[in-house]
C-alpha positions in Angstrom: 139.5 -77.1 32.1 140.0 -73.3 32.5 137.6 -71.1 30.6 138.6 -69.9 27.2 137.2 -66.7 25.5 138.5 -66.2 22.1 139.3 -62.5 21.3 136.4 -60.7 20.0 135.4 -57.1 19.2 132.3 -57.6 21.3 134.1 -58.5 24.5 135.8 -56.5 27.4 137.7 -59.7 28.7 139.2 -62.5 26.6 142.2 -64.5 26.3 144.9 -62.2 25.1 146.4 -63.1 21.8 149.8 -62.1 23.2 150.1 -63.6 26.6 147.1 -66.0 26.6 145.7 -64.6 30.1 141.9 -64.4 30.4 141.7 -60.8 31.6 140.3 -57.5 31.0 140.9 -55.8 27.7 140.8 -52.0 27.1 139.6 -50.5 23.8 140.9 -47.5 22.1 139.9 -45.6 19.0 142.5 -44.0 16.7 143.0 -40.4 15.9 145.6 -40.1 13.2 148.0 -37.2 12.8 149.4 -36.2 9.3 153.2 -36.8 8.8 155.3 -33.9 9.6 155.8 -31.6 6.6 159.5 -32.6 6.0 158.4 -36.5 5.6 156.4 -38.0 3.0 156.6 -41.5 4.1 156.7 -43.2 7.6 160.0 -43.4 9.6 161.3 -46.8 10.2 164.5 -46.6 12.5 167.1 -49.2 12.4 170.5 -50.0 14.0 172.2 -47.0 12.2 169.7 -44.6 14.2 170.7 -46.4 17.5 174.4 -45.9 16.7 173.8 -42.1 15.9 171.9 -41.8 19.1 174.7 -43.4 21.2 177.3 -41.0 19.7 175.3 -37.8 20.1 176.7 -36.0 23.1 174.0 -33.6 23.2 171.5 -36.2 24.3 171.3 -36.7 28.1 171.8 -40.3 29.5 168.0 -40.7 30.3 166.8 -39.4 27.0 169.4 -41.7 25.2 168.2 -44.7 27.0 164.4 -43.9 26.3 165.1 -43.2 22.7 167.1 -46.4 22.2 164.2 -48.4 23.8 161.7 -46.7 21.5 163.8 -47.5 18.4 164.2 -51.3 19.6 160.4 -51.5 20.0 160.0 -50.0 16.4 162.5 -52.6 15.1 160.6 -55.5 16.6 157.5 -54.2 14.8 155.5 -54.0 18.2 152.4 -51.8 18.1 152.6 -49.5 21.2 151.5 -46.0 22.3 153.1 -43.0 23.7 151.3 -40.0 25.1 152.1 -36.8 23.2 149.9 -34.0 24.6 151.0 -31.2 22.1 149.7 -32.8 19.1 146.6 -31.5 17.6 143.9 -33.9 16.4 141.9 -33.3 13.3 141.1 -36.7 12.0 139.4 -39.8 13.3 140.1 -43.2 11.9 137.0 -45.5 11.5 136.9 -49.4 11.5 140.4 -49.6 13.1 140.8 -50.2 16.9 143.4 -51.1 19.4 142.8 -53.5 22.5 145.2 -53.4 25.5 145.6 -56.3 27.7 145.5 -55.7 31.5 147.9 -58.4 32.2 150.8 -57.9 29.6 149.9 -54.4 28.4 150.6 -55.2 24.8 148.4 -54.0 22.1 146.3 -55.9 19.5 145.1 -54.2 16.3 141.7 -54.8 14.9 140.2 -54.0 11.3 136.4 -54.0 11.5 135.7 -57.1 13.6 138.9 -59.1 12.7 142.1 -59.4 14.8 144.9 -58.1 12.5 147.8 -58.1 14.8 149.2 -60.4 16.4 148.2 -63.6 14.4 145.7 -65.3 16.7 147.0 -68.9 17.3 144.4 -71.7 17.4 145.1 -75.1 19.1 146.5 -76.0 22.6 149.5 -74.4 23.9 152.6 -76.7 23.5 153.7 -78.8 26.4 156.0 -76.9 28.8 158.7 -79.8 28.3 158.6 -79.7 24.5 162.0 -79.1 23.1 162.5 -75.6 21.6 163.2 -76.6 18.1 159.8 -78.5 18.1 157.9 -75.6 19.8 158.9 -73.5 16.9 157.1 -75.6 14.4 154.2 -76.3 16.9 153.7 -72.6 17.2 153.9 -71.9 13.5 151.2 -74.6 13.0 149.0 -72.8 15.6 149.4 -69.6 13.7 148.3 -71.1 10.4 145.8 -73.8 11.2 142.7 -71.6 10.4 144.1 -70.5 7.0 145.9 -73.7 6.0 145.0 -76.8 7.8 147.0 -78.9 5.5 150.1 -76.7 6.2 149.6 -77.0 10.0 149.1 -80.7 9.8 152.3 -81.1 7.7 154.2 -78.9 10.3 152.8 -81.1 13.2 153.7 -84.4 11.5 157.3 -82.9 11.3 156.9 -82.4 15.0 156.3 -86.0 15.5 159.4 -86.9 13.5 161.6 -84.5 15.4 160.1 -85.8 18.6 161.0 -89.2 17.9 164.6 -88.2 17.2 164.7 -86.3 20.6 163.5 -89.5 22.3 166.5 -91.4 20.6 164.9 -92.8 17.4 166.3 -92.6 14.0 163.5 -90.3 12.6 163.7 -91.9 9.2 160.7 -94.2 9.3 158.0 -93.1 11.7 156.5 -96.6 11.8 159.9 -98.1 13.1 160.0 -95.1 15.6 156.6 -95.7 16.9 157.3 -99.5 17.4 160.5 -98.6 19.2 158.8 -96.1 21.5 156.2 -98.6 22.4 159.0 -101.0 23.5 160.5 -98.1 25.7 157.0 -97.6 27.5 154.8 -95.6 25.1 151.2 -95.9 25.9 149.2 -98.3 23.5 146.7 -95.6 23.2 149.2 -93.0 22.1 150.7 -95.6 19.8 147.3 -95.8 18.2 147.0 -92.1 17.9 150.4 -91.8 16.2 149.4 -94.7 13.8 146.4 -92.7 12.9 148.6 -89.7 12.2 150.7 -92.0 10.1 147.8 -93.7 8.0 145.0 -91.1 7.9 144.8 -89.6 4.4 147.6 -91.0 2.5 150.0 -93.5 4.1 152.8 -92.4 1.8 152.7 -88.7 3.1 156.0 -87.9 4.7 156.5 -85.7 7.6 156.6 -82.0 6.5 154.8 -82.6 3.3 151.2 -81.6 2.4 148.3 -84.1 2.3 145.3 -83.0 0.2 143.0 -84.8 2.6 144.1 -83.3 5.7 141.4 -80.9 7.1 141.1 -78.6 10.2 139.7 -81.6 12.6 142.9 -83.5 11.7 145.3 -80.7 12.4 143.6 -80.0 15.8 143.9 -83.7 16.8 147.5 -83.7 15.8 148.2 -80.9 18.3 146.9 -83.1 21.2 148.9 -86.1 20.0 152.1 -84.2 19.8 151.5 -83.0 23.3 150.4 -86.4 24.6 153.8 -87.9 23.5 155.7 -85.1 25.2 153.6 -85.6 28.4 154.3 -89.3 28.7 157.8 -89.6 27.4 159.3 -86.4 28.7 157.2 -84.7 31.4 156.0 -87.8 33.3 159.4 -89.4 33.6 160.9 -86.1 34.7 158.3 -85.6 37.6 158.9 -89.2 38.6 162.6 -88.9 38.6 162.3 -85.7 40.5 160.2 -87.5 43.2 162.7 -90.5 43.3 165.5 -88.1 44.0 163.9 -86.6 46.9 163.9 -90.1 48.7 166.5 -90.6 51.3 169.7 -91.7 49.9 169.8 -95.0 51.8 166.3 -95.9 50.4 167.6 -95.1 46.9 170.5 -97.3 47.5 168.4 -100.2 48.8 166.1 -100.0 45.6 169.2 -100.0 43.4 170.5 -103.2 45.1 167.1 -104.9 44.9 167.1 -104.2 41.2 170.6 -105.4 40.6 169.8 -108.8 42.4 166.8 -109.2 39.9 
C-alpha cells in the first residue's frame, strides 16, 4: 500500500486535501490589509460583474480575460493568492495559515492546528469505475464520516442500494438484490460483507436512514465494501472483456462456437 500522511500543521509533506498527492507543502503566514475606505464589507463578485467586464470597452482583451478568471475563482469559493507589491502591510494575522500543494498549487486554510478548508475526506478513494451518481454520495460520506459516522453509514448504505440498481437489480429489497447478485457471480465473501451491512445494528434500517448503533468503524468498513462490489462486478469484468477483445477474431469466433455447442 502507498504511504499515506494525513494533513498536519507539523508536516512539510503530506497527502494534499485537494488532489490527494503525497508531496511537498509550502506554508504561508497572513498579513491582512484593511478594506479600502469606500467599502465596509468584503466584495463578492457574481455573474453581473462578469457581464459588466465583458461590456466595458475600456478594458483590454488580456485584462478582461484575467479579470473574468479572477471573478470565476471568487465565485467558486476558491482560496487563492495574487501578488500585490504596492500594498503596504501593517497587520499580521496569528493562528491562521495557508498551505500550498506543490502538485496542484491549491491552497488549504488552517486555524491553529485544524484544517478548515477544504473539508478533509476520510476513508478510501472511490473505485475508478464507480458510477458518478454513486461517487457523489460516496464522497459526501468521506467528508462527514469523522463528524457524523451515522450519517456517513446511511449514505454508504444508499450507495449499496444504488449500486444494486446499476447492476440490474430492483433496489427495493437489498436482501433479494444480494441473492440475485450472488447468482450473477458475486463473491461469497462480498456477499457476507453485504449481509453484514444489512444486519449490523438494526436489520430494519433502510438505505439512506440513520442507525443509532452505527459507529466510525462500521462506516469505514462500508467504504471498502462498496468499493469491493464495484471492483468485482464492474472493474474486473471490464478488464477481462478488454483482454478478450484483443484476442484474434478467429480465436474469439472459435470460442463462441464452442460455447454454443455446449
